[in-house]
LONUMAR-397586 format. One line per 5 residues: their letters; for each residue x, y, z of N, C-alpha, C. Coordinates in nm, 4 decimals. Each point is the difference from the previous one (the first is absolute). Layout:
BEGIN
a = X/Y/Z/X/Y/Z/X/Y/Z; ... .
REM end
This chain:
BEGIN
mrkli = -3.9301/1.6005/-3.1686/-0.0916/0.1103/-0.0309/-0.1110/-0.0510/-0.0914; -0.1249/0.0181/0.0416/-0.1093/-0.0585/-0.0778/-0.0297/0.0819/-0.1262; -0.0538/-0.0724/-0.0970/-0.0263/0.0565/-0.1313/-0.1286/0.0818/0.0016; 0.0014/0.1143/-0.0684/-0.1202/0.0788/-0.0231/-0.0610/-0.0445/-0.1324; -0.1299/-0.0229/-0.0012/-0.0679/-0.0535/-0.1189/-0.1315/0.0743/-0.0216 .
vagnw = -0.0301/0.0309/-0.1248/-0.1348/0.0420/-0.0389/-0.0424/-0.0898/-0.1156; -0.1090/-0.0735/0.0205/-0.0490/-0.0952/-0.1000/-0.1370/0.0440/-0.0501; -0.0191/-0.0052/-0.1292/-0.1280/0.0347/-0.0606/-0.0760/-0.1237/-0.0413; -0.1142/-0.0242/0.0644/-0.0860/-0.1145/-0.0315/-0.1087/0.0474/-0.0962; 0.0107/-0.0406/-0.1258/-0.0945/0.0461/-0.1021/-0.1343/-0.0711/0.0091 .
kmnmt = -0.0075/-0.1098/0.0758/-0.1236/-0.0772/0.0129/-0.0528/-0.0377/-0.1395; -0.1313/-0.0047/-0.0208/-0.0526/-0.0389/-0.1311/-0.0278/0.1261/-0.0818; 0.1103/0.0689/-0.0313/-0.0056/0.1229/-0.0785/0.1109/-0.0032/-0.1051; -0.0163/0.0797/-0.1027/0.0979/0.0207/-0.1063/-0.0070/-0.1064/-0.1092; -0.0219/0.0460/-0.1225/0.0229/-0.0871/-0.1152/0.1507/-0.0189/-0.0135 .
lqdgi = 0.0390/-0.0947/-0.0821/0.1430/-0.0230/-0.0209/0.0679/0.1271/-0.0504; -0.0619/0.0651/-0.0977/0.0618/0.1189/-0.0583/0.0129/0.1126/0.1023; -0.1055/0.0218/0.0789/0.0048/0.1045/0.1016/0.1012/-0.0333/0.1099; 0.0077/-0.1276/0.0338/0.0938/-0.0413/0.1031/0.1444/0.0185/-0.0429; 0.0306/-0.0361/-0.1234/0.1355/0.0190/-0.0509/0.0361/0.1487/-0.0004 .
klaae = -0.0952/0.0836/-0.0413/0.0241/0.1440/-0.0045/0.0274/0.0565/0.1397; -0.0828/-0.0395/0.0973/0.0184/0.0485/0.1367/0.1315/-0.0488/0.0588; 0.0284/-0.1284/-0.0176/0.1242/-0.0557/0.0533/0.1215/0.0690/-0.0598; -0.0039/0.0239/-0.1299/0.1129/0.0644/-0.0669/0.0194/0.1425/0.0503; -0.1099/0.0700/0.0265/0.0090/0.1377/0.0480/0.0625/0.0053/0.1397 .
vneff = -0.0452/-0.0878/0.0884/0.0560/-0.0029/0.1357/0.1460/-0.0444/-0.0042; 0.0284/-0.1017/-0.0811/0.1373/-0.0487/-0.0114/0.0942/0.1082/-0.0510; -0.0441/0.0716/-0.1009/0.0854/0.1039/-0.0595/0.0284/0.1109/0.1008; -0.1006/0.0350/0.0801/0.0207/0.1055/0.0996/0.1094/-0.0398/0.0990; -0.0055/-0.1229/0.0503/0.0973/-0.0395/0.1014/0.1336/-0.0422/-0.0601 .
kknpt = 0.0002/-0.0250/-0.1286/0.1273/-0.0190/-0.0692/0.0765/0.1319/-0.0041; -0.0729/0.1088/-0.0189/0.0620/0.1321/-0.0045/0.0158/0.0626/0.1385; -0.0820/-0.0463/0.0947/0.0006/0.0556/0.1356/0.0104/-0.1143/0.1001; 0.1187/-0.0570/0.0161/0.0150/-0.1172/0.0877/-0.0446/0.0303/0.1430; -0.0540/-0.1036/0.0648/-0.0490/0.0138/0.1361/0.0495/-0.1168/0.0839 .
evevi = 0.0151/0.0238/0.1304/0.0371/-0.1080/0.0918/-0.1184/-0.0924/0.0279; -0.1198/0.0442/-0.0345/-0.1206/-0.0802/0.0209/-0.0099/-0.1061/-0.1095; -0.0272/-0.1246/0.0385/-0.0273/-0.1008/-0.1025/-0.1430/0.0172/-0.0478; -0.0157/0.0178/-0.1301/-0.1305/0.0216/-0.0615/-0.0436/-0.1311/-0.0649; -0.1243/-0.0413/0.0281/-0.0538/-0.1261/-0.0515/-0.1356/0.0275/-0.0634 .
iapsy = -0.0291/-0.0655/-0.1119/-0.1350/0.0042/-0.0560/-0.0511/-0.1425/-0.0155; -0.1315/-0.0152/0.0204/-0.0637/-0.1322/-0.0046/-0.1170/0.0024/-0.0974; 0.0247/-0.0326/-0.1268/-0.1079/-0.0076/-0.0994/-0.0696/-0.1359/0.0060; -0.0966/-0.0174/-0.0874/-0.0693/-0.1278/-0.0148/0.0992/-0.1107/-0.0358; -0.0335/-0.1235/0.0395/0.0810/-0.1158/-0.0392/0.0378/0.0030/-0.1472 .
ihlpd = -0.1038/0.0179/-0.0858/0.0226/-0.0187/-0.1440/0.0847/0.1111/-0.0603; 0.0212/0.1076/0.0747/0.0799/0.1108/-0.0497/0.1420/0.0008/0.0555; 0.0308/-0.0923/0.0904/0.1312/0.0025/0.0651/0.1168/-0.0012/-0.0989; 0.0051/-0.0916/-0.0981/0.1177/-0.0025/-0.0876/0.0159/0.1280/-0.0825; -0.1104/0.0489/-0.0564/0.0096/0.1172/-0.0870/0.0290/0.1269/0.0797 .
vgrsl = -0.0661/0.0159/0.1136/0.0292/0.1164/0.0834/0.1434/-0.0087/0.0521; 0.0426/-0.1189/0.0356/0.1358/-0.0176/0.0510/0.1069/0.0444/-0.0981; -0.0271/-0.0153/-0.1285/0.0978/0.0414/-0.1007/0.0145/0.1514/-0.0069; -0.0936/0.0726/0.0609/0.0079/0.1461/0.0025/0.0828/0.0510/0.1176; 0.0446/-0.0910/0.0861/0.0605/0.0405/0.1264/0.1509/-0.0211/0.0015 .
ssisl = 0.0702/0.0979/0.0536/0.1429/-0.0151/0.0238/0.0404/0.0577/0.1351; -0.0782/0.0961/0.0486/0.0347/0.0665/0.1262/-0.0989/-0.0291/0.1112; -0.1048/-0.0775/-0.0283/-0.0971/-0.0372/0.1023/-0.0286/-0.1494/-0.0077; -0.0608/-0.0535/0.1056/-0.0210/-0.1443/0.0130/-0.1426/-0.0394/-0.0367; -0.0188/-0.1307/-0.0199/-0.1267/-0.0545/-0.0487/-0.0558/-0.0999/0.1016 .
saqns = -0.1312/0.0071/0.0224/-0.0657/-0.0900/0.0938/-0.1272/-0.0562/-0.0609; -0.0335/-0.1236/0.0374/-0.1325/-0.0548/-0.0262/-0.0928/0.0391/0.1144; -0.1297/-0.0106/-0.0247/-0.0995/0.0385/0.1003/-0.0468/-0.1181/0.0854; 0.0410/-0.1205/-0.0372/-0.0455/-0.1196/0.0708/0.0805/-0.1175/-0.0539; -0.0132/-0.1141/0.0646/0.0641/-0.1220/-0.0478/-0.0818/-0.1196/0.0476 .
asesa = 0.0111/-0.1112/-0.0710/-0.0773/-0.1195/0.0339/0.0500/-0.0643/0.1289; -0.0868/-0.0792/0.0604/0.0357/-0.0720/0.1225/0.0564/-0.1380/-0.0288; 0.0162/-0.0339/-0.1281/0.0601/-0.1272/-0.0414/0.1124/0.0306/-0.0975; 0.0954/-0.0917/-0.0098/0.1174/0.0255/-0.0840/-0.0255/-0.0283/-0.1477; -0.0903/-0.0934/-0.0303/-0.0313/-0.0351/-0.1393/-0.1163/-0.0989/0.0014 .
gaftg = -0.0573/-0.0263/-0.1192/-0.1017/-0.1035/-0.0085/-0.1291/0.0466/-0.0633; -0.1054/-0.0788/0.0209/-0.1297/0.0235/-0.0641/-0.0807/0.1015/0.0811; 0.0410/0.1254/-0.0104/-0.0648/0.1095/0.0720/-0.0307/0.1109/-0.1006; -0.1043/-0.0199/-0.0776/-0.0330/0.0890/-0.1096/-0.0150/0.1445/0.0478; 0.0658/0.0890/-0.0714/-0.0097/0.1424/0.0301/0.0998/0.0507/0.1016 .
evsae = 0.0736/-0.0901/0.0659/0.0967/0.0420/0.1014/0.1365/0.0287/-0.0629; 0.0810/0.0775/0.0715/0.1333/0.0372/-0.0465/0.0984/-0.0277/0.1131; 0.0971/-0.0856/-0.0271/0.0919/-0.0442/0.1046/0.1133/0.1002/0.0219; 0.0669/-0.0166/0.1134/0.1161/0.0839/0.0302/0.1102/-0.0202/-0.1039; 0.0170/-0.1233/-0.0459/0.1019/-0.0262/-0.1021/-0.0320/0.0742/-0.1297 .
mikst = -0.1283/0.0032/-0.0385/-0.0398/0.0747/-0.1196/0.0277/0.1485/0.0172; -0.0316/0.0523/0.1175/0.0261/0.1420/0.0268/0.1485/0.0291/-0.0090; 0.0813/-0.0862/0.0591/0.1455/0.0191/-0.0048/0.0488/0.0057/-0.1444; -0.0589/-0.0824/-0.0877/0.0456/-0.0066/-0.1392/-0.0292/0.1279/-0.0778; -0.0889/0.0859/0.0512/-0.0294/0.1265/-0.0680/0.1020/0.1085/0.0311 .
gaqyv = 0.0860/-0.0238/0.0983/0.0967/0.1010/0.0416/-0.0425/0.0794/0.1219; -0.1173/-0.0313/0.0561/-0.0456/0.0692/0.1215/0.0896/-0.0360/0.1180; 0.0070/0.0929/0.0962/0.0796/-0.0232/0.1204/-0.0854/-0.0135/0.1265; -0.1237/0.0517/-0.0051/-0.0862/0.0044/0.1177/-0.1360/-0.0615/-0.0315; -0.0721/-0.0374/0.1073/-0.1384/-0.0445/-0.0113/-0.0784/0.0565/0.1183 .
ilghs = -0.1099/0.0680/-0.0270/-0.0896/0.0468/0.1059/-0.0862/-0.1178/0.0450; -0.0057/-0.0234/0.1298/-0.0793/-0.1102/0.0542/-0.0835/0.0480/0.1182; -0.1236/-0.0460/0.0082/-0.0836/0.0305/0.1149/-0.0691/0.1340/-0.0053; -0.0063/0.0612/-0.1172/-0.0722/0.1269/-0.0096/-0.1436/-0.0196/0.0479; -0.0552/0.1009/0.0626/-0.1341/-0.0135/0.0587/-0.1056/-0.0380/-0.1036 .
errty = 0.0204/0.0390/-0.1258/-0.0962/-0.0377/-0.1036/0.0053/-0.1494/-0.0267; 0.1187/-0.0593/0.0076/0.0121/-0.1458/-0.0136/-0.0631/-0.0699/0.1204; 0.0208/0.0569/0.1177/-0.0579/-0.0587/0.1206/-0.1525/0.0093/-0.0027; -0.0511/0.1174/-0.0389/-0.1438/0.0258/0.0073/-0.0772/-0.0679/-0.1130; 0.0448/0.0183/-0.1237/-0.0767/-0.0478/-0.1146/0.0247/-0.1474/-0.0323 .
ygedd = 0.1192/-0.0503/0.0352/0.0362/-0.1356/-0.0414/0.0288/-0.0923/0.1179; -0.0278/0.0465/0.1196/0.0051/-0.0859/0.1180/0.1382/-0.0474/0.0393; 0.1041/0.0722/-0.0366/0.1346/-0.0432/0.0365/0.0250/0.0267/0.1482; 0.0496/-0.1017/0.0698/0.0299/0.0170/0.1420/0.1502/-0.0135/0.0229; 0.0404/0.0157/0.1249/0.1426/0.0052/0.0292/0.0689/-0.1346/-0.0152 .
nllrr = -0.0722/-0.1096/0.0160/0.0603/-0.1311/-0.0240/0.0313/-0.0194/-0.1480; -0.0917/0.0433/-0.0860/0.0247/-0.0042/-0.1440/0.1171/0.0910/-0.0368; 0.0020/0.1168/0.0593/0.1058/0.0959/-0.0308/0.1359/-0.0503/0.0450; 0.0029/-0.0731/0.1082/0.1271/-0.0580/0.0446/0.0565/-0.0920/-0.1067; -0.0849/-0.0817/-0.0630/0.0459/-0.0885/-0.1074/0.0485/0.0810/-0.1197 .
kiilv = -0.0737/0.1038/-0.0340/0.0401/0.0828/-0.1140/0.1356/0.0655/0.0249; 0.0192/0.0512/0.1197/0.1260/0.0665/0.0332/0.1173/-0.0956/-0.0157; -0.0141/-0.1219/0.0470/0.1071/-0.0975/-0.0115/0.0317/-0.0302/-0.1459; -0.1031/-0.0179/-0.0835/0.0218/-0.0275/-0.1421/0.0677/0.1169/-0.0697; -0.0398/0.1208/0.0344/0.0605/0.1193/-0.0596/0.1472/0.0109/0.0393 .
leqgl = 0.0294/-0.0220/0.1267/0.1391/0.0067/0.0463/0.0854/-0.1081/-0.0640; -0.0563/-0.1176/-0.0215/0.0752/-0.1093/-0.0635/0.0458/0.0370/-0.1411; -0.0741/0.0898/-0.0647/0.0365/0.0432/-0.1347/0.0934/0.1210/0.0007; 0.0405/0.0431/0.1180/0.0885/0.1157/0.0095/-0.0714/0.1323/-0.0184; -0.1328/-0.0026/0.0085/-0.0799/0.1223/-0.0069/-0.0213/0.0549/0.1405 .
kpifc = -0.0351/0.1274/0.0088/-0.0205/0.0645/0.1297/-0.1483/0.0294/0.0206; -0.0607/-0.0584/0.1030/-0.1407/0.0298/0.0275/-0.0168/0.1377/0.0629; -0.1045/0.0704/-0.0421/-0.0479/0.1184/0.0709/-0.1262/-0.0453/0.0706; 0.0111/-0.0298/0.1290/-0.1088/-0.0598/0.0763/-0.0883/0.1091/0.0605; -0.1280/-0.0019/-0.0362/-0.0940/0.1029/0.0461/-0.0754/-0.0485/0.1235 .
cgeil = -0.0176/0.0900/0.0933/-0.0775/-0.0288/0.1197/-0.0774/0.1256/0.0380; -0.1060/-0.0169/0.0779/-0.0779/0.1163/0.0416/-0.1392/-0.0383/0.0436; -0.0619/0.0896/0.0748/-0.1303/-0.0260/0.0611/-0.1118/0.0723/-0.0739; -0.1222/-0.0529/0.0155/-0.1175/0.0691/-0.0522/-0.0466/0.1034/0.1025; -0.0919/0.0853/-0.0406/-0.0436/0.1099/0.0865/-0.0593/-0.0508/0.1312 .
aerea = -0.0846/-0.1040/-0.0060/-0.0635/-0.0506/0.1222/0.1027/-0.0503/0.1000; 0.1082/-0.0582/-0.0499/0.1058/-0.0495/0.0887/0.0746/0.1145/0.0666; 0.0221/0.1073/-0.0738/0.0642/0.1161/0.0620/-0.0926/0.0655/0.1012; -0.1251/0.0174/-0.0370/-0.0947/0.0645/0.0917/-0.0187/-0.0806/0.1283; 0.0179/-0.1327/-0.0102/-0.0113/-0.0857/0.1179/0.1300/-0.0070/0.0800 .
gnhfn = 0.1024/0.0687/-0.0474/0.1289/-0.0022/0.0680/0.0768/-0.1288/-0.0182; -0.0334/-0.0744/-0.1054/0.0605/-0.1310/-0.0226/0.1036/0.0020/-0.1121; 0.0349/0.1186/-0.0486/0.0855/0.0087/-0.1183/0.1407/-0.0565/0.0235; 0.0537/0.0168/0.1190/0.1333/-0.0543/0.0261/-0.0014/-0.1532/-0.0027; -0.1003/-0.0598/0.0597/-0.0090/-0.1468/0.0012/-0.0183/-0.0559/-0.1403 .
vvknq = -0.0814/0.0673/-0.0808/-0.0229/-0.0458/-0.1373/0.1306/-0.0029/-0.0782; 0.0727/0.1091/0.0049/0.1256/0.0093/-0.0747/0.1033/-0.0974/0.0563; 0.0063/-0.0126/0.1308/0.0935/-0.0950/0.0622/-0.0269/-0.1414/-0.0483; -0.1259/-0.0409/-0.0039/-0.0341/-0.1350/-0.0458/0.0355/-0.0196/-0.1469; -0.0234/0.1010/-0.0817/0.0347/-0.0103/-0.1422/0.1504/-0.0197/-0.0184 .
vetsl = 0.0777/0.0814/0.0689/0.1460/-0.0074/-0.0130/0.0529/-0.1320/0.0548; -0.0449/-0.0393/0.1170/0.0506/-0.1235/0.0611/-0.0353/-0.1231/-0.0826; -0.1243/-0.0095/-0.0474/-0.0425/-0.1182/-0.0745/0.0727/-0.0119/-0.1329; 0.0206/0.1115/-0.0666/0.0570/-0.0042/-0.1354/0.1523/0.0013/-0.0028; 0.0643/0.0575/0.0995/0.1447/0.0230/-0.0083/0.0839/-0.0719/0.1034 .
fdlsa = -0.0603/-0.0480/0.1082/0.0824/-0.0497/0.1100/0.0606/-0.1377/-0.0244; -0.0383/-0.0691/-0.1056/0.0663/-0.1258/-0.0347/0.1262/0.0218/-0.0827; 0.0252/0.1230/-0.0387/0.1181/0.0305/-0.0807/0.1246/0.0078/0.0869; 0.1143/-0.0249/-0.0628/0.1267/0.0250/0.0680/0.0321/0.1491/-0.0077; 0.0964/0.0446/0.0787/0.0414/0.1402/-0.0039/0.0527/0.0367/-0.1388 .
deldn = 0.0703/-0.0930/-0.0646/0.0524/0.0264/-0.1348/-0.1138/0.0146/-0.1005; -0.1024/-0.0833/0.0120/-0.1154/0.0114/-0.0899/-0.0747/0.1307/0.0251; -0.0174/0.0339/0.1268/-0.0707/0.1237/0.0340/0.0706/0.1226/-0.0560; 0.1294/-0.0085/-0.0158/0.0787/0.1128/-0.0513/-0.0413/0.0376/-0.1416; -0.0687/-0.0910/-0.0705/-0.0452/0.0262/-0.1369/-0.1486/0.0349/-0.0075 .
vviay = -0.0624/0.0247/0.1146/-0.1412/0.0345/0.0065/-0.0154/0.1484/0.0296; -0.0964/0.0625/-0.0665/-0.0434/0.1365/0.0305/-0.1408/-0.0098/0.0574; -0.0293/0.0757/0.1044/-0.1346/0.0040/0.0564/-0.0673/0.1305/-0.0410; -0.1267/-0.0081/-0.0373/-0.0796/0.1197/-0.0307/-0.1201/0.0037/0.0932; -0.0046/0.1009/0.0864/-0.1167/0.0182/0.0859/-0.1037/0.0809/-0.0755 .
epvwa = -0.1171/-0.0602/-0.0212/-0.1083/0.0659/-0.0715/-0.1286/-0.0082/0.0815; -0.0333/0.1040/0.0745/-0.1298/-0.0001/0.0679/-0.1103/-0.0073/-0.1052; -0.0798/-0.1054/0.0053/-0.0972/-0.0259/-0.1067/-0.0979/0.1161/-0.0147; -0.0294/0.0661/0.1094/-0.0945/0.1114/-0.0025/0.0553/0.1222/-0.0732; 0.1275/-0.0043/-0.0363/0.0610/0.1131/-0.0700/0.0324/-0.0300/-0.1460 .
igtgv = -0.0276/-0.1222/-0.0462/0.0388/-0.0371/-0.1362/-0.1085/0.0410/-0.0978; 0.0339/0.0923/-0.0884/-0.0936/0.0434/-0.1030/-0.1172/0.0807/0.0517; 0.0052/0.0432/0.1268/-0.1120/0.0727/0.0592/0.0234/0.1500/0.0043; 0.1249/0.0401/-0.0219/0.0341/0.1411/0.0165/0.0335/0.0350/0.1433; -0.0289/-0.0920/0.0933/0.0342/0.0188/0.1405/0.1380/-0.0598/0.0235 .
taspd = 0.0884/0.0749/0.0625/0.1351/-0.0450/0.0248/0.0236/-0.0099/0.1498; 0.0724/-0.1015/0.0426/0.0430/-0.0030/0.1389/0.0828/0.1247/0.0280; -0.0155/0.0572/0.1163/0.0803/0.1172/0.0358/0.1466/-0.0414/0.0104; 0.0930/0.0924/-0.0146/0.1410/-0.0350/0.0192/0.0255/-0.0698/0.1331; -0.0685/0.0447/0.1058/0.0189/-0.0628/0.1311/-0.0531/-0.1433/0.0014 .
qaqem = -0.1157/-0.0230/-0.0640/-0.0537/-0.1364/-0.0063/0.0924/-0.0915/-0.0796; 0.0522/0.0506/-0.1110/0.0913/-0.0797/-0.0817/0.1263/-0.0334/0.0781; 0.0589/0.0992/0.0637/0.1217/-0.0237/0.0773/-0.0241/-0.0991/0.1138; -0.1115/0.0143/0.0674/-0.0309/-0.0886/0.1120/-0.0038/-0.1454/-0.0448; -0.0684/-0.0278/-0.1113/-0.0114/-0.1380/-0.0459/0.1318/-0.0504/-0.0581 .
hayir = 0.0708/0.0844/-0.0726/0.1286/-0.0423/-0.0555/0.0984/-0.0358/0.1112; 0.0032/0.0830/0.1035/0.0879/-0.0291/0.1139/-0.0414/-0.1295/0.0683; -0.1299/-0.0235/0.0081/-0.0504/-0.1227/0.0621/0.0416/-0.1225/-0.0821; -0.0147/0.0081/-0.1324/0.0418/-0.1111/-0.0864/0.1492/-0.0268/0.0174; 0.0787/0.1054/0.0092/0.1439/-0.0187/0.0180/0.0297/-0.0703/0.1340 .
eiira = -0.0791/0.0313/0.1005/0.0179/-0.0661/0.1297/-0.0368/-0.1484/-0.0078; -0.1032/-0.0333/-0.0787/-0.0372/-0.1403/-0.0192/0.1174/-0.0763/-0.0625; 0.0600/0.0608/-0.1010/0.1151/-0.0619/-0.0670/0.1173/-0.0107/0.0974; 0.0231/0.1034/0.0771/0.1113/-0.0001/0.0958/-0.0157/-0.1122/0.1033; -0.1213/-0.0203/0.0482/-0.0239/-0.1014/0.1029/0.0294/-0.1409/-0.0511 .
kfeet = -0.0236/-0.0245/-0.1283/0.0209/-0.1333/-0.0571/0.1397/-0.0161/-0.0601; 0.0456/0.1005/-0.0743/0.1224/-0.0147/-0.0797/0.1169/0.0852/0.0503; -0.0229/0.0798/0.1031/0.1020/0.0813/0.0651/0.0313/0.1284/-0.0777; 0.0954/0.0750/0.0549/0.0183/0.1404/-0.0360/0.0349/0.0233/-0.1460; 0.0954/-0.0743/-0.0529/0.0463/0.0259/-0.1370/-0.1129/-0.0172/-0.1006 .
aaenm = -0.0769/-0.1074/0.0149/-0.1110/-0.0237/-0.0920/-0.1031/0.1113/0.0077; -0.0292/0.0454/0.1205/-0.0996/0.1058/0.0173/0.0473/0.1306/-0.0616; 0.1247/0.0339/0.0215/0.0511/0.1268/-0.0516/0.0176/-0.0019/-0.1510; 0.0240/-0.1181/-0.0551/0.0177/-0.0108/-0.1453/-0.1315/-0.0133/-0.0757; -0.1105/-0.0265/0.0704/-0.1285/-0.0228/-0.0646/-0.0566/0.1292/-0.0589 .
tilyg = -0.0261/-0.0012/-0.1297/-0.0672/0.1120/-0.0650/-0.1506/-0.0166/0.0187; -0.0630/0.1016/0.0571/-0.1445/-0.0025/0.0232/-0.0628/0.1179/-0.0730; -0.0880/-0.0293/-0.0941/-0.0639/0.1009/-0.0832/-0.1384/0.0330/0.0528; -0.0452/0.1210/-0.0288/-0.1382/0.0373/0.0297/-0.0798/-0.0002/-0.1297; -0.1220/-0.0535/0.0044/-0.0902/0.0056/-0.1147/-0.1398/0.0374/0.0445 .
gsckp = -0.0652/0.0817/-0.0764/-0.1365/0.0401/0.0318/-0.0228/0.1468/-0.0249; -0.0388/0.0347/-0.1243/-0.0282/0.1383/-0.0392/0.1191/0.0917/0.0237; 0.1194/-0.0530/-0.0261/0.1207/0.0830/0.0027/0.0082/0.0766/-0.1319; 0.0235/0.1296/0.0080/0.0037/0.0856/-0.1189/0.1022/0.1116/0.0208; 0.0272/0.0789/-0.1048/0.1031/0.1035/0.0142/-0.0246/0.0957/0.1170 .
snare = -0.1251/0.0258/0.0324/-0.0309/0.0983/0.1045/0.0263/-0.0494/0.1419; 0.0064/-0.1334/0.0185/0.0232/-0.0491/0.1361/0.1238/-0.0890/0.0130; 0.0661/-0.0293/-0.1100/0.1125/-0.0937/0.0039/0.1140/0.0503/0.0879; 0.0319/0.1281/-0.0078/0.1135/0.0525/0.0761/-0.0210/-0.0195/0.1505; -0.1217/0.0298/0.0465/-0.0297/-0.0139/0.1428/0.0058/-0.1464/0.0439 .
lfknp = -0.0480/-0.0900/-0.0859/0.0045/-0.1425/0.0323/0.1442/-0.0518/0.0011; 0.0773/0.0370/-0.1007/0.1334/-0.0561/-0.0182/0.1023/0.0544/0.0992; -0.0290/0.1114/0.0630/0.0989/0.0545/0.0940/0.0005/-0.0751/0.1329; -0.0974/-0.0881/0.0214/0.0000/-0.0822/0.1215/0.1172/-0.0977/-0.0026; 0.0622/-0.0239/0.1133/0.1219/-0.0830/0.0025/-0.0210/-0.1453/-0.0387 .
dvdgg = -0.1215/-0.0523/0.0162/-0.0239/-0.1409/-0.0320/-0.0770/-0.0207/-0.1292; -0.0282/0.1075/-0.0729/-0.0671/-0.0092/-0.1305/0.1064/0.0119/-0.1079; 0.0211/-0.1084/-0.0730/0.1124/-0.0086/-0.0938/-0.0419/0.0143/-0.1451; -0.1207/0.0520/-0.0226/-0.0477/0.0190/-0.1358/-0.1467/-0.0344/-0.0100; -0.0447/-0.0236/-0.1233/-0.1424/-0.0203/-0.0208/-0.0305/-0.1034/-0.1066 .
ligga = -0.1152/-0.0637/0.0169/-0.0599/-0.0831/-0.1051/-0.1182/0.0799/-0.0528; 0.0128/0.0495/-0.1205/-0.0897/0.1018/-0.0530/-0.0970/-0.0619/-0.0996; -0.1271/0.0358/0.0111/-0.1006/-0.0495/-0.0927/-0.0341/0.1022/-0.1066; -0.1108/0.0707/0.0183/-0.0494/0.0920/-0.1021/0.1000/0.1039/-0.0451; 0.0782/0.0533/0.0926/0.0959/0.1051/-0.0350/0.1159/-0.0528/-0.0840 .
alkad = 0.0142/-0.1326/-0.0093/0.1063/-0.0572/-0.0828/-0.0385/-0.0070/-0.1467; -0.1246/0.0340/-0.0324/-0.0473/-0.0074/-0.1384/0.0242/0.1282/-0.0773; 0.0519/0.1015/0.0690/0.0366/0.1266/-0.0637/0.1467/0.0259/0.0282; 0.0782/0.0154/-0.1054/0.1449/0.0117/0.0168/0.0368/0.1159/0.0921; -0.0622/0.1158/-0.0184/0.0358/0.1167/0.0807/-0.0274/-0.0238/0.1479 .
dfiai = -0.1133/-0.0613/0.0317/-0.0337/-0.0274/0.1400/0.0959/-0.1019/0.0605; 0.0263/-0.1056/-0.0733/0.0878/-0.1053/0.0505/0.1410/0.0528/0.0238; 0.0497/0.0755/-0.0953/0.1322/0.0600/0.0140/0.0046/0.0952/0.1185; -0.1038/0.0795/0.0180/-0.0039/0.0949/0.1112/0.0019/-0.0729/0.1347; -0.0693/-0.1127/0.0092/0.0005/-0.0785/0.1240/0.1412/-0.0510/0.0290 .
iqsf = 0.0652/-0.0511/-0.0998/0.1365/-0.0511/0.0175/0.0935/0.1125/0.0440; -0.0176/0.1155/-0.0591/0.0860/0.1134/0.0337/-0.0315/0.0616/0.1357; -0.1079/-0.0471/0.0640/-0.0349/0.0512/0.1331/0.1097/-0.0307/0.1026; 0.0822/-0.0996/-0.0274/0.1108/-0.0291/0.0913/0.1026/0.1123/-0.0023 .
REM end
């Protein structure tokens, strides 16, 4: 039975003090109100240790990881460093990393391997831009992203990967993929996994939706059979909104 997950990606938001306060509020709520959903928050690199100390009922993720294990790479943060903070997950391949910093699927494949070697779990993001969807090429785009980044893994390694489908045209725009569009792509991704890794891997794969998911639309998105939760951006910065999304299950 695959895991249900809601992860909050704080991006480049929150001072340390505000982040600790928000994390503690969300943690306290789920400490008192346990849920079957795994709740994850992803603060800035530099806040991981301090925010992590506020957590007991939810998990901690980094927002990125370096493509090298160690060395003279000023400003980079390795998977081993992330592991030492107590984090369990790492978001990789977010469209902002792809768009602003030129990360491609070959680079992401290296990052995924390094993250897995440290016993961390990658949340691998994939998704098409608006022009690709309008051209009817969205399935091919996502297929290429998944195959290039994940198909060198073994079935055991894949078991520790979470996929997040994020249509780029819906991230931070207020426009959300319809429940039918989300289900269609999630089912397609599961079929890609099934074709390569067979039935058990496909059925066990947690696939999240990301892209302007909020309390008002989360229930409709999450009720789809192949949507196993969400990777939440802006709505994760307010405790009430984030909690409401999680409770949509």
